[in-house]
C-alpha positions in Angstrom: 23.1 -24.0 -68.1 25.5 -21.1 -68.6 24.2 -17.9 -70.1 26.3 -15.6 -71.8 25.6 -11.8 -72.6 29.3 -11.3 -73.6 29.6 -11.1 -77.4 32.8 -12.9 -77.3 32.3 -15.7 -74.9 30.3 -18.7 -76.0 28.0 -20.2 -73.7 25.2 -22.8 -73.6 22.9 -19.6 -74.3 24.2 -16.5 -75.7 22.5 -13.2 -75.7 23.5 -9.7 -77.3 21.6 -7.0 -75.1 24.1 -4.0 -76.0 22.2 -0.9 -76.3 18.9 -1.8 -74.4 17.6 -2.5 -71.1 17.0 -6.6 -70.3 13.4 -7.7 -71.0 11.2 -10.8 -70.0 13.2 -13.1 -72.5 16.4 -12.1 -70.4 14.8 -12.6 -67.4 13.9 -16.2 -68.0 17.1 -17.0 -69.6 18.9 -15.9 -66.3 16.5 -17.7 -63.9 17.0 -20.8 -65.4 20.8 -20.4 -65.5 23.4 -21.8 -63.0 26.0 -19.0 -63.9 25.7 -15.8 -66.0 28.2 -13.8 -67.8 28.0 -10.3 -68.5 29.8 -8.2 -70.8 32.3 -5.1 -69.8 30.0 -2.4 -70.7 26.7 -3.8 -69.3 24.2 -1.4 -67.6 22.8 -1.2 -64.2 19.9 -2.5 -64.9 21.0 -5.8 -66.6 23.8 -6.3 -63.8 20.7 -6.0 -60.9 18.4 -8.5 -63.0 21.3 -10.9 -62.9 22.6 -10.6 -59.4 19.0 -10.7 -58.2 17.8 -13.8 -60.2 21.3 -15.8 -60.2 23.6 -16.5 -57.9 26.9 -17.0 -59.6 27.4 -13.7 -62.0 30.5 -12.7 -63.5 32.2 -10.1 -63.4 31.4 -8.6 -59.9 30.5 -5.0 -60.5 28.2 -4.5 -57.2 31.2 -2.0 -56.3 31.1 -0.2 -59.8 27.1 0.7 -59.4 27.2 1.2 -55.4 30.2 3.6 -55.4 30.1 5.1 -58.9 32.0 8.0 -60.1 35.0 9.7 -59.1 33.4 10.7 -55.8 32.1 7.4 -54.9 35.5 5.9 -55.7 36.9 8.3 -52.9 34.3 6.8 -50.6 35.1 3.3 -51.1 38.6 4.3 -50.8 37.6 5.9 -47.2 35.4 3.1 -46.3 38.1 0.3 -47.0 41.1 2.1 -45.7 42.8 2.0 -48.8 45.7 4.8 -49.1 44.7 7.6 -51.4 45.6 10.9 -52.3 43.7 13.3 -49.8 40.6 14.7 -51.4 37.4 16.5 -50.6 34.3 15.8 -52.9 31.4 18.0 -53.6 27.9 17.0 -54.7 27.4 20.4 -56.7 28.8 23.8 -57.0 26.3 25.1 -54.4 28.3 23.1 -51.8 31.7 24.2 -52.6 30.2 27.9 -52.6 28.4 27.4 -49.0 32.0 26.4 -47.7 34.2 28.8 -49.5 32.1 31.6 -51.2 31.7 32.5 -54.6 35.8 33.8 -54.7 37.7 30.9 -53.0 40.7 33.0 -51.8 40.8 31.1 -48.5 40.3 27.6 -49.9 41.8 24.9 -47.1 43.4 23.1 -49.8 47.2 23.4 -50.8 47.9 24.4 -54.5 49.0 22.8 -56.6 46.2 20.4 -56.3 44.0 18.2 -58.8 40.8 19.0 -60.1 38.4 15.9 -61.0 34.8 16.0 -62.4 32.9 13.0 -61.2 32.7 11.4 -64.4 34.7 10.9 -67.5 38.0 8.6 -68.5 41.7 9.0 -69.9 42.0 12.3 -68.1 39.4 14.1 -70.2 37.9 15.7 -67.0 40.9 15.5 -64.6 42.7 19.1 -64.3 46.1 20.3 -62.7 45.4 23.5 -60.4 48.4 25.8 -60.0 46.8 28.9 -58.9 43.5 30.8 -57.9 43.0 31.8 -61.2 43.2 28.0 -62.3 40.6 27.2 -59.9 38.0 29.8 -60.6 38.4 28.9 -64.3 37.3 25.4 -63.5 34.8 26.2 -61.3 33.3 28.1 -63.9 33.3 25.2 -66.3 31.6 23.2 -63.7 28.8 26.0 -63.6 28.4 25.0 -67.3 28.3 21.4 -66.8 25.6 21.8 -64.3 23.7 23.9 -66.4 23.9 20.9 -68.8 22.6 18.5 -65.9 26.2 17.2 -64.8 26.9 17.5 -61.3 29.9 16.9 -58.8 33.7 17.3 -58.2 36.4 16.7 -56.2 39.9 18.3 -55.4 42.7 16.2 -54.6 46.3 16.4 -53.4 48.7 16.4 -56.0 51.4 13.7 -55.6 54.4 14.3 -57.8 54.8 11.1 -60.0 57.9 12.1 -62.2 55.6 11.8 -65.1 54.5 8.0 -64.8 51.8 5.8 -63.1 51.3 2.3 -62.7 48.4 0.2 -64.1 47.4 -2.9 -62.3 44.5 -4.9 -64.0 42.7 -7.6 -62.8 40.9 -10.2 -65.0 39.3 -13.0 -62.9 42.2 -13.8 -60.5 45.0 -12.9 -63.0 47.0 -9.5 -62.1 49.2 -7.7 -64.9 51.0 -4.3 -64.0 52.8 -1.9 -66.2 54.3 1.7 -65.8 52.8 4.3 -68.2 55.5 6.7 -68.5 55.7 10.0 -70.2 58.9 11.5 -72.1 58.7 14.8 -70.0 59.1 13.7 -66.3 57.0 17.0 -65.5 53.8 16.0 -67.2 51.0 15.7 -65.4 48.9 13.1 -67.0 50.4 9.8 -67.6 47.7 8.3 -70.1 48.8 6.2 -73.1 46.4 8.0 -75.2 48.5 11.2 -74.5 51.7 9.9 -75.7 52.8 7.8 -72.6 55.1 4.7 -73.2 54.1 1.3 -71.7 57.3 -0.4 -69.6 56.4 -3.7 -67.5 59.8 -4.4 -66.4 60.9 -0.9 -64.6 60.7 -1.2 -60.8 59.4 -4.8 -60.3 59.6 -4.1 -56.5 57.0 -1.4 -56.8 54.8 -3.4 -59.4 54.7 -6.3 -56.7 53.6 -3.8 -54.0 51.1 -2.3 -56.0 49.7 -5.7 -57.0 49.4 -6.9 -53.1 48.0 -3.3 -52.5 45.4 -3.8 -55.3 44.6 -7.4 -54.9 43.9 -6.3 -50.9 40.9 -3.9 -52.2 39.6 -6.3 -54.4 39.6 -9.2 -51.6 37.5 -6.5 -49.7 35.2 -5.6 -52.6 35.1 -8.8 -54.9 36.2 -6.6 -57.7 37.4 -8.8 -60.6 37.6 -7.1 -63.8 39.2 -3.6 -63.7 42.2 -1.6 -64.2 43.5 0.2 -60.8 45.8 3.5 -61.3 48.4 3.4 -58.7 51.1 6.3 -57.9 53.7 6.2 -55.1 54.3 8.7 -52.2 57.4 10.6 -52.2 58.6 9.1 -49.1 62.4 7.7 -49.3 62.4 5.1 -46.0 59.7 2.5 -47.7 57.2 2.1 -50.6 53.7 3.7 -50.2 51.2 3.2 -52.7 48.2 5.2 -53.2 45.4 4.6 -55.0 44.3 7.2 -57.7 41.3 5.5 -59.5 39.4 2.4 -60.5 38.6 1.9 -64.5 36.1 -0.4 -65.5 36.8 0.3 -69.1 40.4 0.3 -69.8 43.0 0.5 -72.6 44.6 -3.0 -73.7 47.7 -1.9 -75.1 49.4 -2.8 -72.1 47.9 -6.1 -72.0 49.3 -7.0 -75.7 46.2 -5.5 -77.5 42.5 -6.7 -77.9 43.2 -10.4 -78.6 45.9 -11.2 -75.9 42.9 -9.4 -73.4 40.1 -11.4 -75.0 42.4 -14.9 -74.6 42.8 -14.2 -70.6 39.5 -13.0 -70.0 37.8 -16.1 -71.7 40.2 -18.4 -69.8 39.5 -16.7 -66.7 35.7 -16.8 -67.2 36.4 -20.5 -67.8 38.3 -21.0 -64.6 35.5 -19.1 -62.9 33.0 -21.1 -64.0 35.2 -24.3 -63.3 35.6 -22.7 -59.5 32.1 -21.9 -58.7 30.3 -24.9 -60.5 32.5 -27.7 -61.1 34.8 -28.7 -64.2 32.1 -30.6 -65.8 29.9 -27.1 -66.6 33.0 -25.6 -68.3 
């Protein structure tokens, strides 16, 4: 029996667990299942219940929950030897001040740099730091967040990208890549939500390099549903991709829209079931 918690993938038994933690009925269904399909936005409680009680679970979100937030992702990149812009992470503002004091004049980080809070998506909690005054202001914002219970941030090396970054999406065994390009090459953020256009034909050699780069990380971690942001170091002699971050929730315009995305996802789930359990179970 296949159990699906995904609202758009029909299986032998279909359960909606949105907005709640799983209960006894969900546990009984999972224990009886040969395979479990989870929604993209499943809670950690549902994921842990599924993986502890069923051998076959899609998607593989172990890395998502074991290396959560932007700080966790930096730790993942370091552990797996995945090239990324140099970064220093701080679990709380106090950790930063213990190293640099209240007025970070002698911060051991070259400016400009990038400041990232540990949470958030679509660039909403990412800031370009061009001066000591910029840093002081963002640290004040960090203090405000801490008073509301949100902690953690990192400083990251700034790598010029000419206003573009590459998104590589893995859906099962399918890899899709496309550029997000701002009209202004000096733009710091290249999110589609901030006006970047999509181009899936530009620089195919770099796209292929990035796909191999992403696939290597997926092979090490088991990640099979995520969007990866990749940039390239400004080196003329060779192409060197750098991993910015992993997005477990990602936009779909570059994939052809939601309908196209769900068609790919449903087929990849069927392929995963077939490869895992045998074609008779698809």
